Phi, psi and omega in degrees: 000165186291147185261147166184172183262143176301128173257091181290342173289349181267358183300124191257344183203148181231124179225120184265121169235196191254334191234136185267121176228078184292153176292125182300325185248356173056054182218015190251026181072016172213162181217126177270130182219174184219141184290118187289329192294324183269327194245354176231069188301326192262359172066028184268009180088001183238112177282166171295154185296344186271350187305138165293147176274147171244121184251113173274118189250167176070028182270161171269172193292352177265358184248005188249020179259344177227154179269153178294171176307137180094350190231157176233160190266354185231147171233069185218019185289141177257351182214096188273005174257355184231108184288358174266001179232119180188170185287351181261355180275141172299151177281121181280139188282138172069015184248009168069030180234140168285083183299317188252024160062033177260012180080012176237153183243121179055050178282154176300150176244126179286149179242123177264115187293143174290327172242097182287357178308134181082349178268342179223146170236197180285338182230006182221154175218136178258137185243137188253122186230146173250133179272127178250355193250130184298322182299313178297316184293331182290344174249022191307334175264009188221051188240146169235160175230142177242144182181195181220134181244136182220138175284125182293339173276013176060030180281347177212159182287149166307147186230117169293134180234154173224112195229151170274163180242164174239113177284131185251013171110160184056238189246016190249148168218166180225164174212159181240139181258127188238171171065036180265163182255150187290148180061036179235150172259126189242146184238135174257127186233149166070028187292123179238130181269138177235139187252132170285088185278008183225026184292342180264358182252299174212211186306166182297149177211107186262139182229146180291139180224140179069169177279170179282155182273172183274210183263154187218139173243148165208174173223146179275167175282154176259189183258000180241162180294317180298327179283338170291322176296325183290317180302318176301313185296322187285315182296331173293317182291323179291326175296329178297318175302319175306304182308312175299318178292341174268003174079016179274337179228174181077200195308124190036040176309132189275340171260325177210106182294138182047237176255032182289330176296342182265000170123348187279151186284323188228148179303341180280350179285140171296155193208027177285324176285328177295324176295318181293320174295320183297323182279341185265324186260329189271275185289316169298305173059044180242008180255146178305128185301338178290004174273345189308324181297330174300313192271331192292335180278350172067049164241146174306322183298314182292324179288320177301321181295323177302313176298317176301314176305331176271358180073029182234025168264125194236122162275205176050040192302341179298323177276305196278333174297315178294338197247337188244322193293141175228153179310131175104352179280165190266136173238124176265122186232156181241091187275352177242012175053039179260001187086005180233137177293136182214012191203142184243146179213161174252118186292131177256314188179161176235121187258100175308333178288315178266351181063032184249145173264135181239133184218158167246137195213133177279161170072027170269105187050044172063030176222165164275129183214151166265132190234135178242119182234151172289139182300129193205121185288342177282328179278308180270091192281309181224149173250131175250110190264128184270091179291151177314324190283351177274345181243154188249000000 
């Protein structure tokens, strides 16, 4: 999106109401904030859920990314007396605390690798998990996992798995999914760890240990060079999803605040287009570098222009998304229904059974998120298709 610094002096109206419903994309001329002095006692940037909201109204699109001094943008803290407990905090190991406010204590954490080479093939995926629970860790060399893996495009039925794990040292283990289809994005749900709690006595006897893990995404390799490039781009974006879940990027990110990792100059800048470009040109790095000028300015219009110049920008998305789109392609969206594109996303899959489009996006409520929406020509304005000739 277009870059600029928040101009708090230009705030034109202030409205105090009672219930917070923040704008997911921060582009509709208002920004919901919460007075920190009374409602964020521990100073972690997260007010209590019952905090009254303050809406700054009449803003332009450059002014809606940050709250002014003395205010915070979230009202979702589950422990306002501990700055290390809030929904954007990673789950700390072995402390008996619900660090991330998800209702679970010391649940396992999926690891999205920085270098996915060797983690996926055309039909397998290695999944890396960190143990955060003492009881689970005590059985670390005698664990199995149970869960469900699903192709997000619905091309195959969900598969329930029961698999052995390999302890890799410290608090980490891996397990391997097999019989997957090439060039597909998959989702893992309901991962439960089981321990063989009688391995020293007689035959195996497994009991569930620790809470369930959250959701995890991965993508298999394809059979062509272009599909390999697509997998690199998607796994790069999914790794950033993992970084977001650890609180490292996005809202008050501890490693790179908001969208600054992806090339915006200021934390006040919107960053959905930068996120797409960074994963395609930077970490993915598989699109011709002469395209950098189209992505560097971080606007939906410039990325659309890039695909249009290459003859790969498609309207009529109700038809073209189901028939043309592949993982890694570009989605130009109109999230506020004003007739103009204002948001960028990376396409992951289309589920024909549910008619839903699944994408990974930056700057969704100032975070990286996987989003699933019904296919809608008004929302999904254009598809930018990465043709093989556009990749090296």
